[in-house]
C-alpha positions in Angstrom: 16.5 -12.3 28.5 16.3 -8.9 26.7 13.0 -8.0 25.2 12.8 -7.2 21.6 11.4 -3.7 20.9 8.0 -3.7 19.2 8.1 -3.7 15.4 6.6 -0.8 13.7 6.9 0.8 10.3 5.8 4.3 9.1 4.1 4.8 5.7 2.7 7.7 3.8 -0.7 6.8 2.4 -2.1 8.8 -0.6 -5.7 8.2 -1.7 -7.3 9.8 -4.7 -10.3 9.5 -7.0 -10.2 9.0 -10.7 -13.3 9.4 -12.7 -13.7 6.8 -15.5 -14.6 8.3 -18.8 -17.5 7.0 -20.8 -20.8 5.6 -19.7 -21.4 4.7 -17.0 -19.3 7.3 -15.3 -17.8 5.8 -12.1 -15.4 7.0 -9.6 -12.5 4.7 -8.8 -10.3 5.1 -5.8 -6.6 4.6 -6.1 -4.0 4.0 -3.3 -0.3 4.7 -3.0 1.7 3.5 0.0 5.2 5.0 0.4 8.0 3.9 2.8 9.7 7.3 3.6 12.9 5.6 4.7 13.5 3.8 1.3 11.3 5.9 -1.0 9.8 2.7 -2.3 6.2 3.2 -3.5 3.4 0.7 -4.2 0.4 1.8 -6.2 -2.9 -0.1 -5.9 -5.8 0.0 -8.4 -8.4 -0.9 -5.9 -9.2 -1.1 -2.1 -9.2 -5.0 -2.1 -5.6 -5.1 -3.5 -4.5 -2.4 -1.1 -6.0 -4.3 1.9 -4.4 -7.6 0.9 -1.0 -5.8 0.9 -1.6 -4.3 4.4 -2.6 -7.7 5.7 0.6 -9.3 4.2 2.7 -6.6 6.0 0.9 -7.2 9.3 1.3 -11.0 9.0 4.9 -10.8 8.0 6.8 -7.6 8.6 9.5 -8.7 6.2 6.8 -8.7 3.5 7.0 -4.9 3.6 10.3 -5.0 1.7 9.0 -7.3 -1.1 7.4 -5.8 -4.2 3.7 -6.9 -4.0 1.8 -3.9 -5.3 0.4 -3.5 -8.8 3.2 -1.1 -9.7 6.5 -0.3 -8.0 7.7 3.2 -8.6 
């Protein structure tokens, strides 16, 4: 029986800080995950949402092709 090659996907991860205006000044981290093959991007407003998306991809590789981020570009 032929073995199925291991599944893998390559992403470009961009992380940046945004400083909220007004008191109290806080720094918010934003995340963008891009699939270089398709150009599809997902933008996440916080780390918890980003981690849930990664967990969904790890649990179901087909999940990577479904729009789940806060914003699809």
